[in-house]
N, C-alpha and C positions, 0 to 999 in steps of 0.2 A: 504494500500500500504506500502511496506517496506520503511523505512527511508533511505535517501541518505547517502552514506558513506562520512563523512566530510573530512577524510584524504586520500581519494582515489587519487592516483597519476594521474596527467594529462597525457593524451596519447601523446607520443612522435610523432613529425611529421615524415611522411614517408621519408626515405632516397632517394637520387638520384639527378638528374640534373633538372634544370629549363628548360622551353621551350627555352629561349634564349641561354642557355648553350648547349642544344642539337643542335640547329640550327647552332651553331658555329663550330660544329665538321664535318669533311669530311664524317664520317660514316653515319650520318643522311641523307645527300644528296645522297651518294652512294647507300644506301639501298632503300630510298624512290623513287629515280628516276629510279633505275633498276626495282623495283617492279611495278612502274607506267608504265614503258615501256612494261613490260610483260603484264600488264592488258590491255594496248592499243592493243597489238598484239592479245591477246586472244579474246577481244571484236570484233575486226575486223574479225578474223578467224571464230568465232562462228556465226556471222551473214552471212558471205559469204561462209561458208564451203561447202554447197551443190553445189554452183556455181563453187567453186574451184575444187571440185572433178569432176564435169562435164567437166571442161576445160581440165583436165588430162585424160578424157575418161573413168572415172569410174562411176558406176551406183549409182542411188539414194539409192538402198537397201544397198550397201556397205557403203555409208555415214552413214546410221542409225546404221549399225552394229558397225562401228568404234566409233560412238558417244556413244553407250551403253558401249563399252569396256573402253573408256576414263573415264567414270563415275566410273566404278569399280576400275580401276587402280589408279585413283586419291584418292579414299578412302583408299586403301592399302598404297599408298604413304604417306598420312597424318600420318597414324599410324607409319610407318617406320621412317619417318623424325622426328616425335615427340619423338621417342626413341633416335634418333641420336643427337638431340639438347643437350642431357645431356653429350655427349662425344666429339662432333666435333664443332669447332667454327662456329658461324652462317655465317660468311663471306665465309667460305669454302663451306658450304652447299648451300648457295645461288649461289655461283660461279658455282658449279656443275649443279644446276638447269638451270642456264642461258646457260651454255655450251651445255647441252642437248637440250634446246630450239633452240639454234643456229644451231645445227646439224640437227634437225628435219625440221626447216624452209628451210635450204639449200637443204635438201634431197627431200622434197615433190615435187618441180618442176621437179625433175629428176625421179620421181616414174613411173615405167612402169609395175610393177607386183602388184598383190593384196597384197602379203606379204609385199611389200614396204609400202603400205598404213597402214597396221596393225602395222608395226614397227613405223611409224610416230605417230599413235594413242597411242601406249605404251609410247613413249617419251613425248608426250604432256600430257598424263595422269599423268605420274610421276612428271613432272614439275608443272602442275597445282595444284595438291594436295600439293606438297611441298611448293610452293610459297604462297599458301593460308595460310598454317600453319605458315610459317616463318614470314609473315607479322604481325601476332598477337603475335608471340613469341619474336620478335626482340626488340621492344621498351622497354619493362620491363627489359629484360636482359642487354641491353646496358645502359639504363638511370635510372633505378629504378622506384619507384612508386610515387615519389614526385609530378610530374606534368605529369604523364603517359597519362591521358586523353587528355591534350592539345597537347602533342607531337604526340600521335597517331592520333589525330584529324587533324593536319596539314598534316601528311603523308596520311591519308585517303582522304583528299581533293585533293591532287595531283593525287592519283590513280583514283578518280572519274572523274576528268577533262581529264586525259589521256584516260580512258576507253571510255568516250564520243567521243573523237577524233578518236578512232580506226576505226570504220566503215567509217568515212569520209575519212581517209587516204587510206583505201583499195579501196573505190569507185573512188577517184581521181586518185590513182595510176593505177587502171585498165583502166580508161578512157584515161589517158595520154599515157600509154605504150601498150594498146591493150590487156592486160592480167595481170595475177597476178605474173608471174615469176619474173619480176624485183622488185616487191614489196617484195616478199619473200627473194630474195637475199640481198636486201638493209637492210631489218630488221634483217636478220641473221648476217650481218656484224656489225650492231649497237649493237646487243645483245652480240656478241663475245667481242667487245670492253668493254662493261659494265661488262661482266664476269671477265675480267682481272682487271678492276678497283676495283670491289668488292673484289676480291681475295686478293689484296695487300693493301686495305684501312686500315689505323690504326683504331682499334676498341677501344672504351672507356673502361677503366679498372674499371668499376663499380663492386664493391663487395657487395652483399646484406648482411645486418645484420643477425645474427642468428635468430632473430624473423621473419624477412622477409623470409628467406630461409626455415623456418619451416612451413610456411603457406601452 
């Protein structure tokens, strides 16, 4: 075995914020709570989508067609937003995703034509692909790699809890209101508020070192 290099320099610790420092910033809560809200909505919609379509008078076949389209659009959206993260602030990208989601949620209860449903599917596909990518891109860009695992772990815990509550929210809302329309309008309003919050939230000015940026 080769001998160890006695004068090898010790590896410098990764730059960035600690978990406590990240939790103290408005950006952490704005990003984590908005993405959690989106995950809650997506989980509820994914579980009850067929029933939602049936309530609007659309067929089961249309539901599966739209579901397939959402998958393809989400993949393209990930690629596009992955490129955009190099040039556009993350807060603005997430704000656009949330605005798109709010419009699609408000539009589906008013859908009367098949093309309305496809337009809803495109909007949800764009947003779902972008939000999935932004979740994993956000924390390292905002807070560095020093405690990236711990910071992302807390954010992931919030999304898991919210996603678990999504189906329950839709079920209770439907039982209470007799349909999904009020649920969609309420969530659209909540997402719109969060879109404004994310758009204007102060973003930490973390600058990676040349070594980090070159990896």
